[in-house]
C-alpha positions, -999 to 999 in steps of 0.1 A, spaced: -355 29 353 -367 19 319 -395 -5 328 -424 -11 304 -455 -8 324 -476 -38 320 -509 -46 342 -520 -80 352 -555 -88 365 -558 -104 399 -570 -137 383 -539 -138 362 -517 -131 391 -532 -159 410 -523 -182 381 -487 -173 387 -483 -176 425 -486 -206 447 -514 -193 469 -551 -186 471 -570 -153 469 -574 -151 506 -535 -157 511 -529 -131 484 -548 -105 504 -531 -117 537 -497 -112 521 -506 -78 508 -519 -67 542 -486 -80 559 -463 -63 533 -449 -94 518 -467 -88 484 -471 -57 464 -503 -38 468 -528 -38 439 -535 -6 419 -571 4 414 -582 3 377 -618 16 384 -652 1 387 -642 -21 416 -613 -36 395 -577 -39 405 -543 -49 387 -508 -56 397 -478 -43 380 -463 -73 362 -427 -65 368 -433 -64 406 -449 -99 403 -418 -111 385 -396 -96 412 -417 -112 440 -416 -146 423 -378 -144 420 -373 -131 454 -394 -161 468 -370 -185 449 -341 -168 463 -354 -166 499 -352 -129 501 -368 -108 528 -402 -100 510 -411 -72 532 -379 -54 523 -384 -62 485 -419 -51 486 -410 -17 502 -384 -11 475 -410 -19 448 -433 6 462 -405 32 463 -398 25 427 -434 33 416 -427 69 421 -399 67 397 -423 51 372 -446 81 377 -416 107 374 -403 90 341 -438 86 325 -452 105 295 -477 122 318 -450 137 341 -431 149 311 -462 167 296 -470 184 328 
């Protein structure tokens, strides 16, 4: 996978998706939206390509729980292909 990693803040994600902050958290908890990643100091972000995938999947009526589980599995390959994994 050759995905450029870009992180979006929660406020930017909420501008892109059609639901509130509470609904975002509910969707993360029920597995229909990718979980955030910790950025430190009580700050979180989301992987931009995952948000793009979720929006496209919503448009296409795909099973979001299945899509999210695939996205989470792909996170490991991002780490495996990163500079830091190569330097270790």
